[in-house]
VMD Tcl script that builds the backbone (N, CA, C; Angstrom):
set m [mol new atoms 183]
animate dup $m
set s [atomselect $m all]
$s set {name element resname resid chain x y z} {
  {N N UNK 1 A 101.078 140.375 39.335}
  {CA C UNK 1 A 99.741 139.911 39.680}
  {C C UNK 1 A 99.766 138.422 40.047}
  {N N UNK 2 A 100.449 137.617 39.252}
  {CA C UNK 2 A 100.528 136.186 39.523}
  {C C UNK 2 A 101.276 135.933 40.816}
  {N N UNK 3 A 102.269 136.762 41.123}
  {CA C UNK 3 A 103.038 136.619 42.358}
  {C C UNK 3 A 102.146 136.875 43.579}
  {N N UNK 4 A 101.276 137.872 43.487}
  {CA C UNK 4 A 100.357 138.178 44.592}
  {C C UNK 4 A 99.381 137.024 44.816}
  {N N UNK 5 A 98.925 136.449 43.717}
  {CA C UNK 5 A 98.002 135.323 43.813}
  {C C UNK 5 A 98.689 134.115 44.454}
  {N N UNK 6 A 99.900 133.855 44.062}
  {CA C UNK 6 A 100.653 132.739 44.632}
  {C C UNK 6 A 100.897 132.972 46.127}
  {N N UNK 7 A 101.244 134.196 46.494}
  {CA C UNK 7 A 101.449 134.518 47.914}
  {C C UNK 7 A 100.159 134.326 48.709}
  {N N UNK 8 A 99.043 134.742 48.120}
  {CA C UNK 8 A 97.751 134.591 48.779}
  {C C UNK 8 A 97.426 133.110 49.008}
  {N N UNK 9 A 97.660 132.302 47.997}
  {CA C UNK 9 A 97.368 130.871 48.109}
  {C C UNK 9 A 98.273 130.223 49.147}
  {N N UNK 10 A 99.547 130.577 49.152}
  {CA C UNK 10 A 100.476 130.028 50.143}
  {C C UNK 10 A 100.051 130.412 51.556}
  {N N UNK 11 A 99.676 131.674 51.743}
  {CA C UNK 11 A 99.240 132.135 53.063}
  {C C UNK 11 A 97.953 131.424 53.483}
  {N N UNK 12 A 97.065 131.205 52.526}
  {CA C UNK 12 A 95.807 130.521 52.838}
  {C C UNK 12 A 96.068 129.083 53.272}
  {N N UNK 13 A 96.977 128.399 52.589}
  {CA C UNK 13 A 97.302 127.023 52.941}
  {C C UNK 13 A 97.918 126.975 54.332}
  {N N UNK 14 A 98.808 127.912 54.644}
  {CA C UNK 14 A 99.428 127.967 55.970}
  {C C UNK 14 A 98.388 128.199 57.059}
  {N N UNK 15 A 97.429 129.068 56.808}
  {CA C UNK 15 A 96.369 129.336 57.790}
  {C C UNK 15 A 95.476 128.118 57.982}
  {N N UNK 16 A 95.187 127.400 56.900}
  {CA C UNK 16 A 94.342 126.216 57.002}
  {C C UNK 16 A 95.010 125.117 57.822}
  {N N UNK 17 A 96.339 125.097 57.845}
  {CA C UNK 17 A 97.057 124.116 58.661}
  {C C UNK 17 A 96.897 124.403 60.150}
  {N N UNK 18 A 96.579 125.654 60.503}
  {CA C UNK 18 A 96.425 126.054 61.906}
  {C C UNK 18 A 95.023 125.772 62.446}
  {N N UNK 19 A 94.097 125.476 61.551}
  {CA C UNK 19 A 92.701 125.279 61.951}
  {C C UNK 19 A 92.560 123.976 62.728}
  {N N UNK 20 A 91.831 124.030 63.840}
  {CA C UNK 20 A 91.491 122.812 64.569}
  {C C UNK 20 A 90.034 122.480 64.243}
  {N N UNK 21 A 89.850 121.414 63.509}
  {CA C UNK 21 A 88.524 121.020 63.064}
  {C C UNK 21 A 87.819 120.260 64.181}
  {N N UNK 22 A 86.496 120.411 64.283}
  {CA C UNK 22 A 85.763 119.668 65.319}
  {C C UNK 22 A 85.767 118.169 65.018}
  {N N UNK 23 A 85.658 117.404 66.093}
  {CA C UNK 23 A 85.581 115.957 65.924}
  {C C UNK 23 A 84.196 115.575 65.421}
  {N N UNK 24 A 84.044 114.315 65.056}
  {CA C UNK 24 A 82.749 113.834 64.570}
  {C C UNK 24 A 81.692 113.961 65.671}
  {N N UNK 25 A 82.081 113.659 66.906}
  {CA C UNK 25 A 81.143 113.755 68.030}
  {C C UNK 25 A 80.738 115.201 68.283}
  {N N UNK 26 A 81.693 116.128 68.222}
  {CA C UNK 26 A 81.374 117.543 68.421}
  {C C UNK 26 A 80.441 118.049 67.325}
  {N N UNK 27 A 80.716 117.659 66.095}
  {CA C UNK 27 A 79.861 118.063 64.980}
  {C C UNK 27 A 78.446 117.534 65.166}
  {N N UNK 28 A 78.322 116.296 65.593}
  {CA C UNK 28 A 77.017 115.690 65.850}
  {C C UNK 28 A 76.280 116.448 66.952}
  {N N UNK 29 A 76.980 116.738 68.055}
  {CA C UNK 29 A 76.363 117.447 69.173}
  {C C UNK 29 A 75.946 118.862 68.788}
  {N N UNK 30 A 76.792 119.557 68.051}
  {CA C UNK 30 A 76.447 120.924 67.625}
  {C C UNK 30 A 75.260 120.910 66.665}
  {N N UNK 31 A 75.205 119.889 65.817}
  {CA C UNK 31 A 74.077 119.774 64.889}
  {C C UNK 31 A 72.776 119.564 65.660}
  {N N UNK 32 A 72.801 118.674 66.643}
  {CA C UNK 32 A 71.604 118.460 67.469}
  {C C UNK 32 A 71.218 119.728 68.225}
  {N N UNK 33 A 72.206 120.461 68.707}
  {CA C UNK 33 A 71.940 121.712 69.415}
  {C C UNK 33 A 71.255 122.719 68.508}
  {N N UNK 34 A 71.748 122.865 67.293}
  {CA C UNK 34 A 71.149 123.809 66.344}
  {C C UNK 34 A 69.727 123.392 65.994}
  {N N UNK 35 A 69.517 122.103 65.760}
  {CA C UNK 35 A 68.161 121.627 65.435}
  {C C UNK 35 A 67.226 121.855 66.618}
  {N N UNK 36 A 67.684 121.538 67.830}
  {CA C UNK 36 A 66.858 121.733 69.018}
  {C C UNK 36 A 66.506 123.191 69.243}
  {N N UNK 37 A 67.494 124.061 69.133}
  {CA C UNK 37 A 67.222 125.491 69.313}
  {C C UNK 37 A 66.295 126.027 68.226}
  {N N UNK 38 A 66.467 125.546 67.005}
  {CA C UNK 38 A 65.593 125.978 65.912}
  {C C UNK 38 A 64.152 125.566 66.173}
  {N N UNK 39 A 63.959 124.350 66.654}
  {CA C UNK 39 A 62.597 123.893 66.969}
  {C C UNK 39 A 62.004 124.683 68.128}
  {N N UNK 40 A 62.832 124.991 69.133}
  {CA C UNK 40 A 62.349 125.761 70.280}
  {C C UNK 40 A 61.940 127.171 69.856}
  {N N UNK 41 A 62.746 127.807 69.037}
  {CA C UNK 41 A 62.421 129.156 68.560}
  {C C UNK 41 A 61.173 129.117 67.691}
  {N N UNK 42 A 61.053 128.100 66.838}
  {CA C UNK 42 A 59.867 127.969 65.991}
  {C C UNK 42 A 58.615 127.787 66.837}
  {N N UNK 43 A 58.701 126.975 67.880}
  {CA C UNK 43 A 57.547 126.759 68.762}
  {C C UNK 43 A 57.189 128.046 69.498}
  {N N UNK 44 A 58.192 128.765 69.978}
  {CA C UNK 44 A 57.954 130.020 70.690}
  {C C UNK 44 A 57.289 131.050 69.773}
  {N N UNK 45 A 57.829 131.210 68.575}
  {CA C UNK 45 A 57.246 132.172 67.639}
  {C C UNK 45 A 55.857 131.738 67.190}
  {N N UNK 46 A 55.656 130.435 67.025}
  {CA C UNK 46 A 54.324 129.939 66.674}
  {C C UNK 46 A 53.317 130.217 67.776}
  {N N UNK 47 A 53.741 130.053 69.041}
  {CA C UNK 47 A 52.849 130.345 70.171}
  {C C UNK 47 A 52.524 131.835 70.238}
  {N N UNK 48 A 53.520 132.678 70.006}
  {CA C UNK 48 A 53.269 134.125 69.990}
  {C C UNK 48 A 52.308 134.491 68.863}
  {N N UNK 49 A 52.495 133.903 67.703}
  {CA C UNK 49 A 51.611 134.169 66.570}
  {C C UNK 49 A 50.180 133.770 66.901}
  {N N UNK 50 A 50.025 132.594 67.499}
  {CA C UNK 50 A 48.694 132.129 67.875}
  {C C UNK 50 A 48.069 133.072 68.908}
  {N N UNK 51 A 48.845 133.481 69.908}
  {CA C UNK 51 A 48.347 134.382 70.952}
  {C C UNK 51 A 47.921 135.724 70.376}
  {N N UNK 52 A 48.768 136.324 69.536}
  {CA C UNK 52 A 48.430 137.623 68.950}
  {C C UNK 52 A 47.240 137.526 68.016}
  {N N UNK 53 A 47.143 136.429 67.298}
  {CA C UNK 53 A 46.007 136.224 66.409}
  {C C UNK 53 A 44.716 136.115 67.226}
  {N N UNK 54 A 44.771 135.389 68.318}
  {CA C UNK 54 A 43.618 135.231 69.205}
  {C C UNK 54 A 43.222 136.573 69.821}
  {N N UNK 55 A 44.210 137.339 70.295}
  {CA C UNK 55 A 43.927 138.649 70.882}
  {C C UNK 55 A 43.344 139.608 69.847}
  {N N UNK 56 A 43.888 139.578 68.643}
  {CA C UNK 56 A 43.353 140.433 67.576}
  {C C UNK 56 A 41.924 140.052 67.255}
  {N N UNK 57 A 41.626 138.764 67.282}
  {CA C UNK 57 A 40.251 138.307 67.049}
  {C C UNK 57 A 39.302 138.832 68.112}
  {N N UNK 58 A 39.773 138.913 69.379}
  {CA C UNK 58 A 38.940 139.463 70.435}
  {C C UNK 58 A 38.693 140.962 70.236}
  {N N UNK 59 A 39.692 141.662 69.793}
  {CA C UNK 59 A 39.582 143.115 69.602}
  {C C UNK 59 A 38.664 143.425 68.437}
  {N N UNK 60 A 38.763 142.654 67.369}
  {CA C UNK 60 A 37.972 142.934 66.165}
  {C C UNK 60 A 36.500 142.591 66.369}
  {N N UNK 61 A 36.189 141.538 67.124}
  {CA C UNK 61 A 34.796 141.116 67.302}
  {C C UNK 61 A 34.012 142.097 68.068}
}
mol reanalyze $m
mol bondsrecalc $m
mol representation Tube
mol addrep $m
């Protein structure tokens, strides 16, 4: 059991050496992209909610 765990840890360390991490600039740009897309989706869904609420108000009255 301990041998399997040691093999797993060794393999994990070897795989982590192969990872190419994003640069600080890439991380910053991706963060801005995620925030921008999140705000755009929130605005779109908020507009749909407002529209459906308004239409439902017309139907109910």
